[in-house]
N, C-alpha and C positions, 0 to 999 in steps of 0.2 A: 667385125670390130671386136677387139679383145676387152675383157672387163678391166676396170681401173685397178691399179695396184694400191691397195690400202693396207697400212700397217700402223701399229702403235709404236711410238718412239719411247714412251715410258713403259718400264717393265710392269707387266700385269700377271697376277697369279690367277689363271683362268684355263680351264681344260681345252678351250677352243682357240687359244692364242699361244703361239710358241715363243721361245726365248728371243727370237728375232722380231717379234711383234706382228708376225703374219697371222691372219685371221682365217679360220675355217668356217666359211659361210657360203651356202650354195649359190646365192646370187652374185658372188664374186668369183664363181667358178662355172660349173655346168649350167646353171639357171640364169646366167647373165643375158640381158637383152639391151641393146642400145636405146630402147624405149624407156628404160628405167630412169627415173630422176634421181639426182643426188639426195633429195629428201628421203626417197625410199631406201637408198643404200644406208644412210645415216640412221634411219629409224630401225632398220634391220639389225645394224650393229648394236644399237641401244637395247633392242629386245634380246639379243644374244648375251649381252653383258648382264642383263637382269635375270635371264633364265638360261644358264649354261647347259650344253648338251654333252655330258660326259660319255655318251655312247658313240660320238663321232669326234674324238679328240685329236688335237695336234700335240698336246702335252700329255703324254700317257701317264706320267707320274702324278700330275695334278688331277687327271680324270680318276685315277685309282683312289687318290685321297678323297676326292669329291664323292665317289660311290660308297666308300667305307665310313666316312665321317664328314658329312656335308657341313655341319656347324664348325668343325675344326678347320675345314678348307676355307670357309668364309672368314674365320678369325685370322688364319694365316695370310689371306689376301689383304685383309685390312691393315696389317702391320708390316707387310713385306715392302722393302724399299728397293 
């Protein structure tokens, strides 16, 4: 069984989410198991939003910004529409 296709419809400035809203998260790829509950998937996405991983990016430009100026990247994300 394949992992669910999860993406954001709203644009998000985040190193692990690309411009199409796709999410770079291990449990949505190689660590997927049909035994995982939707609660686990949603909590994992929430954790990723709270603690981005710029070392495994989908958006390289955002990851570079995050690595060089985390406060600036957070500020950009707050006001990007």
